[in-house]
C-alpha positions as CSV (number, residue, x, y, z in Angstrom):
1,X,29.0,153.2,103.8
2,X,30.8,150.9,106.3
3,X,30.5,153.1,109.7
4,X,32.0,150.1,111.6
5,X,34.3,146.9,112.4
6,X,34.3,144.7,115.9
7,X,36.8,141.9,116.0
8,X,36.5,139.5,119.0
9,X,39.4,136.8,119.0
10,X,40.7,136.5,115.7
11,X,44.1,135.7,114.4
12,X,46.2,137.8,116.9
13,X,43.4,140.2,117.5
14,X,41.7,140.0,120.7
15,X,39.4,142.9,120.7
16,X,39.0,145.7,118.3
17,X,36.3,148.0,117.7
18,X,36.6,150.7,114.7
19,X,34.5,153.5,113.5
20,X,34.8,154.1,110.0
21,X,33.8,157.6,108.3
22,X,33.1,159.1,105.1
23,X,35.7,160.2,102.9
24,X,39.4,158.7,102.5
25,X,40.1,156.1,105.4
26,X,43.8,155.4,105.7
27,X,45.6,152.5,107.7
28,X,49.2,152.5,108.0
29,X,51.8,150.3,109.9
30,X,54.9,148.5,110.1
31,X,55.1,145.2,108.0
32,X,53.6,142.2,109.6
33,X,51.7,144.6,112.1
34,X,48.3,143.3,111.1
35,X,46.6,145.3,108.4
36,X,45.9,142.5,106.4
37,X,44.4,141.0,109.3
38,X,41.6,143.6,109.6
39,X,41.1,143.2,105.7
40,X,41.0,139.1,106.4
41,X,38.2,139.9,109.3
42,X,36.1,142.0,106.9
43,X,36.3,139.3,104.3
44,X,35.2,136.9,107.0
45,X,32.2,138.6,107.6
46,X,31.4,139.2,104.0
47,X,31.4,135.8,103.5
48,X,34.8,135.8,101.3
49,X,36.6,133.0,101.0
50,X,40.2,133.4,102.9
51,X,42.1,131.7,105.4
52,X,40.5,128.2,107.4
53,X,42.0,129.1,110.5
54,X,40.5,132.5,112.2
55,X,40.2,131.9,115.6
56,X,42.8,133.3,118.1
57,X,45.0,130.7,119.8
58,X,43.3,130.0,122.9
59,X,39.8,131.3,122.3
60,X,36.8,129.2,122.0
61,X,35.3,131.0,119.1
62,X,36.0,134.4,116.7
63,X,33.5,136.6,116.2
64,X,33.0,139.9,113.3
65,X,30.8,142.0,113.5
66,X,30.3,144.9,110.4
67,X,27.6,147.5,110.4
68,X,27.0,149.8,107.4
69,X,24.6,152.9,106.5
70,X,21.8,152.0,103.6
71,X,20.7,154.6,101.7
72,X,16.8,154.7,100.6
73,X,17.7,153.4,97.2
74,X,20.9,150.8,98.1
75,X,21.0,147.7,96.4
76,X,21.4,145.7,99.3
77,X,17.9,146.5,100.2
78,X,16.3,144.3,97.3
79,X,18.5,141.3,98.4
80,X,17.4,141.4,101.9
81,X,14.0,141.7,100.7
82,X,14.6,138.3,98.6
83,X,16.1,137.0,101.5
84,X,12.7,137.6,103.6
85,X,15.5,139.5,106.2
86,X,14.7,142.6,108.2
87,X,15.8,145.8,106.6
88,X,16.2,149.4,107.4
89,X,18.6,152.1,107.5
90,X,21.5,150.4,109.1
91,X,22.4,146.5,107.8
92,X,24.2,144.7,110.7
93,X,26.4,141.4,109.6
94,X,27.7,139.3,112.0
95,X,30.0,135.9,111.7
96,X,31.0,133.4,114.1
97,X,33.9,130.9,113.8
98,X,33.6,128.3,116.0
99,X,37.3,126.5,117.3
100,X,35.9,123.4,115.1
101,X,35.5,125.6,112.1
102,X,31.9,125.6,112.1
103,X,30.9,129.2,110.7
104,X,27.4,130.9,111.5
105,X,26.2,133.9,110.0
106,X,23.8,136.5,111.1
107,X,22.2,139.6,109.3
108,X,20.2,141.8,111.5
109,X,20.3,139.2,114.1
110,X,18.5,137.0,111.9
111,X,20.6,133.7,110.9
112,X,21.4,133.5,107.4
113,X,23.6,131.6,105.1
114,X,26.8,132.6,103.7
115,X,25.5,133.1,100.0
116,X,23.5,135.7,101.4
117,X,26.8,137.6,103.2
118,X,28.2,137.2,99.7
119,X,25.7,138.6,97.9
120,X,25.3,141.5,100.0
121,X,29.2,142.0,99.6
122,X,29.1,142.3,95.9
123,X,27.1,145.7,96.4
124,X,28.5,146.6,99.9
125,X,32.4,146.9,99.0
126,X,35.1,146.3,96.5
127,X,38.3,145.2,97.0
128,X,41.3,145.8,94.9
129,X,44.6,145.4,95.0
130,X,47.8,144.0,93.0
131,X,46.4,140.8,93.1
132,X,42.6,141.9,92.3
133,X,40.8,138.9,91.2
134,X,37.6,140.5,92.0
135,X,37.4,143.0,90.0
136,X,39.0,145.3,87.5
137,X,41.9,142.2,86.6
138,X,39.1,140.3,85.6
139,X,38.6,140.0,81.8
140,X,35.1,138.9,82.1
141,X,34.0,141.7,83.8
142,X,35.4,144.4,81.5
143,X,32.1,144.5,79.5
144,X,30.2,144.9,82.6
145,X,32.7,147.7,83.0
146,X,32.4,149.6,80.2
147,X,28.6,149.2,80.0
148,X,28.4,150.5,83.3
149,X,30.5,153.7,82.3
150,X,28.5,154.2,79.2
151,X,25.3,154.0,81.2
152,X,23.9,151.1,79.0
153,X,21.3,149.5,81.5
154,X,18.1,150.1,79.2
155,X,19.8,148.8,75.9
156,X,21.1,145.8,77.9
157,X,17.5,145.3,78.9
158,X,15.8,145.8,75.5
159,X,19.1,143.0,74.2
160,X,17.7,140.6,76.6
161,X,14.0,140.5,76.3
162,X,14.9,140.4,72.2
163,X,17.4,137.3,73.0
164,X,14.3,135.6,75.3
165,X,12.0,136.5,72.5
166,X,14.4,134.8,70.2
167,X,14.8,131.6,72.2
168,X,11.0,131.3,72.9
169,X,10.5,131.5,69.1
170,X,13.3,128.8,68.1
171,X,11.9,126.5,70.7
172,X,8.7,126.7,69.4
173,X,9.6,126.3,65.9
174,X,12.1,123.1,66.8
175,X,9.0,121.8,68.6
176,X,6.6,122.2,65.7
177,X,9.1,120.6,63.2
178,X,9.7,117.8,65.5
179,X,6.0,117.3,65.6
180,X,5.5,117.7,62.3
181,X,8.1,115.0,61.4
182,X,6.7,112.5,64.0
183,X,3.2,113.1,62.3
184,X,4.5,112.5,59.0
185,X,6.4,109.4,60.0
186,X,3.1,107.5,60.7
187,X,0.8,109.5,58.1
188,X,0.2,106.3,56.2
189,X,-1.0,104.5,59.4
190,X,-3.0,107.3,60.4
191,X,-4.9,107.6,57.1
192,X,-5.8,104.1,57.1
193,X,-6.9,103.9,60.9
194,X,-9.1,106.9,60.6
195,X,-10.9,105.4,57.6
196,X,-11.4,102.1,59.2
197,X,-12.5,103.8,62.6
198,X,-14.8,106.0,60.9
199,X,-16.2,103.4,58.5
200,X,-17.4,101.5,61.9
201,X,-18.3,104.5,63.6
202,X,-18.3,102.7,66.9
203,X,-20.4,104.3,69.8
204,X,-19.7,104.0,73.6
205,X,-21.7,101.0,75.3
206,X,-22.4,99.4,71.8
207,X,-20.0,96.7,72.5
208,X,-22.2,95.7,75.5
209,X,-24.9,96.4,73.8
210,X,-24.2,94.3,71.2
211,X,-22.5,91.0,73.4
212,X,-26.1,91.2,75.5
213,X,-28.2,90.8,72.3
214,X,-25.9,87.9,70.5
215,X,-26.0,86.1,74.3
216,X,-29.9,86.4,73.7
217,X,-30.5,85.3,70.4
218,X,-28.1,82.4,70.8
219,X,-30.3,81.2,74.0
220,X,-33.4,81.6,71.9
221,X,-34.3,78.3,71.2
222,X,-32.9,76.2,74.1
223,X,-35.3,78.9,76.2
224,X,-38.3,79.2,74.1
225,X,-40.3,75.8,75.0
226,X,-40.1,76.9,78.6
227,X,-41.3,80.5,78.3
228,X,-43.9,78.8,75.7
229,X,-45.0,76.5,79.1
230,X,-44.9,79.4,81.3
231,X,-47.4,81.7,79.1
232,X,-49.6,78.8,78.8
233,X,-49.7,78.2,82.6
234,X,-50.5,81.6,83.1
235,X,-53.5,81.9,80.5
236,X,-57.0,80.9,80.6
237,X,-55.5,77.8,80.2
238,X,-53.7,77.8,83.5
239,X,-53.5,80.0,86.4
240,X,-55.7,83.1,85.0
241,X,-58.7,80.3,84.5
242,X,-58.5,78.6,87.6
243,X,-58.2,82.1,89.9
244,X,-61.6,83.0,87.6
245,X,-63.3,79.9,88.1
246,X,-62.5,80.7,92.2
247,X,-63.7,84.3,91.8
248,X,-67.0,83.3,89.9
249,X,-67.6,80.8,92.7
250,X,-67.0,83.2,95.8
251,X,-69.4,85.6,94.1
252,X,-72.0,83.3,93.8
253,X,-72.1,83.0,97.8
254,X,-71.0,86.0,98.6
255,X,-74.3,87.5,99.6
256,X,-74.8,84.6,102.0
257,X,-71.4,85.4,103.7
258,X,-72.1,88.3,105.4
259,X,-69.1,90.1,103.7
260,X,-66.5,87.8,104.6
261,X,-65.5,86.9,101.3
262,X,-65.0,90.9,100.5
263,X,-61.3,91.0,101.4
264,X,-60.5,87.5,99.4
265,X,-62.3,88.3,96.5
266,X,-60.3,91.7,96.0
267,X,-57.1,90.3,96.6
268,X,-58.2,87.8,93.9
269,X,-58.8,90.8,91.5
270,X,-55.2,92.4,92.4
271,X,-54.0,88.9,91.4
272,X,-55.6,88.9,87.9
273,X,-54.4,92.3,87.1
274,X,-50.6,91.2,88.1
275,X,-51.1,87.9,86.2
276,X,-52.2,89.8,83.1
277,X,-48.9,92.3,83.4
278,X,-47.0,89.1,83.6
279,X,-48.8,87.6,80.8
280,X,-47.9,90.5,78.9
281,X,-44.1,90.6,79.9
282,X,-43.7,87.0,78.8
283,X,-45.7,87.6,75.1
284,X,-43.2,90.2,74.7
285,X,-40.2,88.1,75.2
286,X,-41.3,85.5,73.1
287,X,-41.5,87.9,70.4
288,X,-38.0,89.1,70.8
289,X,-37.0,85.2,70.8
290,X,-38.2,85.5,67.1
291,X,-34.6,85.6,65.9
292,X,-34.0,86.6,62.3
293,X,-30.5,84.1,61.5
294,X,-28.9,87.3,59.1
295,X,-29.7,89.5,62.4
296,X,-27.7,87.3,64.9
297,X,-24.9,87.4,61.9
298,X,-24.9,90.9,61.6
299,X,-24.5,91.5,65.4
300,X,-21.7,88.7,65.7
301,X,-19.9,90.6,62.5
302,X,-20.0,93.8,64.4
303,X,-19.4,93.1,68.0
304,X,-16.1,91.1,66.2
305,X,-15.4,94.1,64.4
306,X,-15.3,96.4,67.1
307,X,-13.8,94.1,69.7
308,X,-10.8,93.4,66.7
309,X,-10.5,97.5,66.4
310,X,-9.8,97.7,70.0
311,X,-7.2,95.0,70.0
312,X,-5.6,96.3,67.2
313,X,-5.2,99.7,68.6
314,X,-4.4,98.8,72.1
315,X,-7.8,100.5,73.4
316,X,-10.7,99.9,75.1
317,X,-13.9,98.9,72.7
318,X,-15.6,102.3,74.2
319,X,-12.4,104.0,74.1
320,X,-12.4,103.7,70.0
321,X,-14.6,106.8,69.3
322,X,-12.0,109.1,71.2
323,X,-9.0,107.1,69.9
324,X,-10.5,108.2,66.4
325,X,-10.9,112.1,67.4
326,X,-7.2,111.7,68.4
327,X,-5.9,110.3,65.2
328,X,-7.8,112.8,63.5
329,X,-6.1,115.7,65.5
330,X,-3.0,114.0,64.2
331,X,-4.1,114.4,60.3
332,X,-5.4,117.8,60.8
333,X,-1.8,118.8,62.6
334,X,-0.4,117.2,59.4
335,X,-2.6,118.9,56.8
336,X,-2.4,122.5,58.6
337,X,1.7,122.0,59.7
338,X,2.8,123.6,56.7
339,X,0.9,127.1,57.4
340,X,1.8,126.4,61.2
341,X,5.5,126.3,60.8
342,X,5.3,129.2,58.0
343,X,3.8,131.7,60.7
344,X,6.7,130.1,63.5
345,X,9.1,130.7,61.0
346,X,8.1,134.2,60.1
347,X,7.8,134.7,63.8
348,X,11.8,133.5,64.4
349,X,12.7,136.0,61.7
350,X,11.1,138.7,63.1
351,X,13.0,138.1,66.1
352,X,16.0,137.5,64.9
353,X,15.7,140.9,63.1
354,X,14.9,142.8,66.4
355,X,17.8,141.1,67.9
356,X,20.2,142.1,65.5
357,X,18.7,145.6,65.7
358,X,19.2,145.8,69.6
359,X,23.0,143.8,69.6
360,X,24.0,146.3,66.8
361,X,23.1,149.2,69.0
362,X,24.8,148.0,72.1
363,X,28.1,147.6,69.9
364,X,27.5,151.0,68.5
365,X,27.1,152.4,72.0
366,X,30.0,150.3,73.2
367,X,32.2,151.3,70.7
368,X,31.7,155.1,71.4
369,X,31.9,154.4,75.0
370,X,35.0,152.8,74.6
371,X,36.7,155.9,72.5
372,X,35.5,157.9,75.5
373,X,37.0,155.5,78.2
374,X,40.4,155.6,76.7
375,X,40.5,159.2,76.0
376,X,39.6,159.5,79.9
377,X,42.2,156.9,80.8
378,X,44.8,158.9,78.9
379,X,44.0,162.1,80.6
380,X,44.1,159.9,84.1
381,X,47.5,158.1,83.6
382,X,49.0,161.5,82.7
383,X,49.5,162.5,86.4
384,X,50.4,159.1,87.7
385,X,53.4,159.6,85.4
386,X,52.4,157.1,82.7
387,X,52.1,159.6,80.2
388,X,53.7,157.3,77.8
389,X,51.4,154.4,78.3
390,X,48.7,153.7,76.0
391,X,45.3,152.3,77.6
392,X,42.7,150.4,74.8
393,X,39.3,149.1,75.1
394,X,39.5,146.1,72.3
395,X,35.7,144.7,71.2
396,X,35.5,142.0,69.4
397,X,32.6,139.8,67.9
398,X,31.8,137.1,70.5
399,X,28.9,134.5,70.8
400,X,25.5,136.4,70.6
401,X,23.8,135.9,73.8
402,X,21.4,137.7,75.9
403,X,23.7,141.2,76.3
404,X,24.8,141.4,72.7
405,X,27.4,139.5,70.7
406,X,30.7,141.9,72.0
407,X,33.7,140.5,73.9
408,X,35.6,143.6,75.5
409,X,38.9,143.3,77.0
410,X,41.2,146.2,78.4
411,X,44.6,146.2,77.0
412,X,47.7,148.6,77.7
413,X,51.1,149.1,76.1
414,X,53.3,150.6,78.6
415,X,55.8,152.1,76.3
416,X,55.8,153.4,72.7
417,X,55.9,151.1,70.0
418,X,55.3,147.9,72.5
419,X,52.9,145.5,72.0
420,X,49.4,145.9,73.4
421,X,48.4,143.3,75.8
422,X,46.1,142.2,78.4
423,X,46.2,144.5,81.7
424,X,47.0,141.7,84.0
425,X,50.2,140.2,82.0
426,X,51.9,143.9,80.7
427,X,52.0,145.9,83.5
428,X,54.3,145.6,86.0
429,X,52.9,145.8,89.9
430,X,53.7,149.6,90.1
431,X,52.3,150.2,87.0
432,X,49.1,147.7,87.8
433,X,48.5,149.7,90.9
434,X,48.3,153.0,88.9
435,X,46.1,151.2,85.6
436,X,43.8,150.1,87.8
437,X,43.5,153.7,90.2
438,X,43.2,155.4,87.2
439,X,40.1,153.2,85.6
440,X,38.5,153.1,89.1
441,X,38.5,157.0,88.9
442,X,37.1,156.8,85.4
443,X,34.7,154.1,86.0
444,X,33.0,155.5,89.1
445,X,30.9,158.8,88.1
446,X,29.1,158.8,91.2
447,X,28.3,157.6,95.0
448,X,26.7,154.1,94.6
449,X,26.7,153.1,98.4
450,X,29.9,150.7,97.7
451,X,32.9,150.9,99.9
452,X,36.0,150.7,98.2
453,X,39.2,149.3,99.5
454,X,42.5,149.3,98.2
455,X,45.0,147.2,99.6
456,X,48.6,148.3,99.0
457,X,47.8,149.8,95.7
458,X,50.6,152.0,96.0
459,X,53.6,149.4,96.1
460,X,56.1,150.0,93.9
461,X,55.9,154.1,93.5
462,X,56.9,156.8,95.1
463,X,57.6,160.6,95.0
464,X,55.7,162.7,93.0
465,X,53.6,159.2,91.6
466,X,52.6,158.3,95.0
467,X,51.5,162.2,95.2
468,X,49.8,161.5,92.5
469,X,48.0,158.2,93.4
470,X,47.0,159.6,97.0
471,X,45.4,162.8,94.9
472,X,43.4,160.3,92.8
473,X,42.4,158.1,96.2
474,X,41.1,161.3,97.6
475,X,39.1,162.6,94.3
476,X,37.6,159.0,94.8
477,X,37.0,159.6,98.3
478,X,34.8,162.7,97.4
479,X,32.4,160.7,95.8
480,X,32.5,157.3,97.9
481,X,33.9,155.8,101.4
482,X,37.7,154.7,100.4
483,X,39.5,152.3,102.9
484,X,43.5,152.3,101.6
485,X,46.2,150.3,103.3
486,X,49.3,152.0,102.2
487,X,53.3,152.1,103.2
488,X,53.4,155.3,101.3
489,X,53.6,158.7,103.0
490,X,52.3,160.5,100.3
491,X,49.2,158.6,100.2
492,X,48.6,158.8,104.0
493,X,49.0,162.5,103.9
494,X,45.9,162.8,101.6
495,X,43.4,160.7,104.2
496,X,40.8,162.3,105.8
497,X,41.0,160.0,108.7
498,X,44.2,157.8,109.7
499,X,44.8,155.0,111.7
500,X,47.8,152.9,112.9
501,X,48.3,149.4,113.2
502,X,50.8,148.4,115.5
503,X,51.5,144.6,116.9
504,X,52.4,144.2,120.3
505,X,54.1,141.4,122.6
506,X,53.2,141.0,126.4
507,X,54.2,137.9,127.6
508,X,54.0,135.3,125.3
509,X,50.8,136.7,123.7
510,X,51.0,138.6,120.6
511,X,48.2,141.1,119.7
512,X,47.1,143.8,117.2
513,X,45.9,147.0,118.0
514,X,44.5,149.8,116.0
515,X,44.7,153.5,117.3
516,X,42.7,156.6,115.2
517,X,45.3,159.5,115.1
518,X,45.0,163.0,115.6
519,X,46.9,165.6,114.1
520,X,49.8,165.8,116.4
521,X,50.0,161.5,116.5
522,X,49.6,161.9,112.5
523,X,53.1,163.8,112.0
524,X,54.9,161.2,114.0
525,X,53.4,158.4,111.7
526,X,53.9,160.3,108.4
527,X,57.6,161.2,109.9
528,X,57.9,157.6,110.7
529,X,56.9,156.3,107.2
530,X,59.6,158.9,105.5
531,X,62.4,158.4,107.7
532,X,61.9,154.5,109.4
533,X,62.0,153.8,113.1
534,X,64.3,156.8,114.0
535,X,62.1,160.0,113.5
536,X,64.2,163.2,112.8
537,X,62.9,166.9,113.3
538,X,63.9,167.1,109.6
539,X,61.0,164.0,109.1
540,X,58.6,165.9,110.8
541,X,59.1,169.1,108.9
542,X,58.8,167.0,105.5
543,X,55.5,165.2,107.3
544,X,53.9,168.6,108.0
545,X,54.9,169.5,104.7
546,X,52.9,166.6,103.1
547,X,50.1,167.0,105.5
548,X,49.9,170.9,104.2
549,X,49.2,169.3,101.0
């Protein structure tokens, strides 16, 4: 509920603070007094798009503050939480407009964006008027209004879930079909490549091993002679024999050397041991140099085959095994693809059945609710002196979507036999006001925490019809806070709280003020609305009669 509005240096308002109350709040005043400025200021702090120039002449900046009471379950709390803004039982909105056009917004004294203000405004305030494009006159919102009237939130959520599952199933099927088509296009290549790779069966690291062995076998003849000479030099005919001779000679005189030859003899023993190991290593190498020409040929053929396959498929030789596994996976997908497609098609069919059932249930519920709404509208239009008008809710097939496959439109025929048409094209200004009011009465089941504002919705009606409009507004206000800007004394008389908007000129400065009216002042204001500038006792008497109800 809107509790207050503080306006500073906006248009022709220098400083104005208003405290609003629950129930029906009415703003009256002469044409041009500034009633629309109040709505402009409220729209500014709520982030609505409006006038470009709002700062009062001579001021550096304009500022509007609005504060609301929030119930524990008010939807504004979720918006605050998502935006990371502090929340409590009171919501404070403030927006500043500088002379150069810059706008700064605050929520609960925390700076935020205009987009957050607009999100909050959707759950805080509804504005309705003859040029209403935010609510009932927007055909795109008619289905939402009917769904709210029918209480279809659970069915809509079920339909959304079915629509999401259907979309996911169709996406999965399309992806599988595309993948299968791509694999089928290269099936011949895949089968040939896998057979070729399986036949060769290369191992990781095999290419390097084969290359090393091949180079060694190719070099065998060139190095055999030198290796043989080295083995001879190490054998008994060479170093081994000489060291053996030296060892025997020293051992023959060691008893006369007083132990001084023990260390050299030990070193020679170690040398003979190391020499033996070297000799064995060279002998093994010589044995490895015994190359079988067929072995060299086989090694070269396999090495060239591995390298050829690697070049052919654009991979490293060591990656051929992994590449073969990847190709086998594609073949397995191809071979099992039809089974997978059948399962996915079954999933799509099941999802389509579930969606069809959910959407059909919504259509049935909407059709039943449309009849109830039309009947309720007929009951509301009669007291508004439109008993000959016919309101009808049309439900037509539409493209399937997350909220079903129904297009909803509110149509009216203002006279018997006249063709029905869209609400905003058939009704005149005064008729449109009453249609909107009747719709709002029917669609508002209980207080939702939204402040409803009606801007001269009673224009073009008077007498008993205006009185009926006032009674319907008062009925709405019994369940929610309602603010009405009106020129109708019959509507003003039904208010629980009444303010008069006046324009004053002091010197060369024009300002707009708003004054709360006590019971005596209300009599004069309603009398002015009845009689004009000259208030007579007869007008006051008529005003008292209206206020008495």
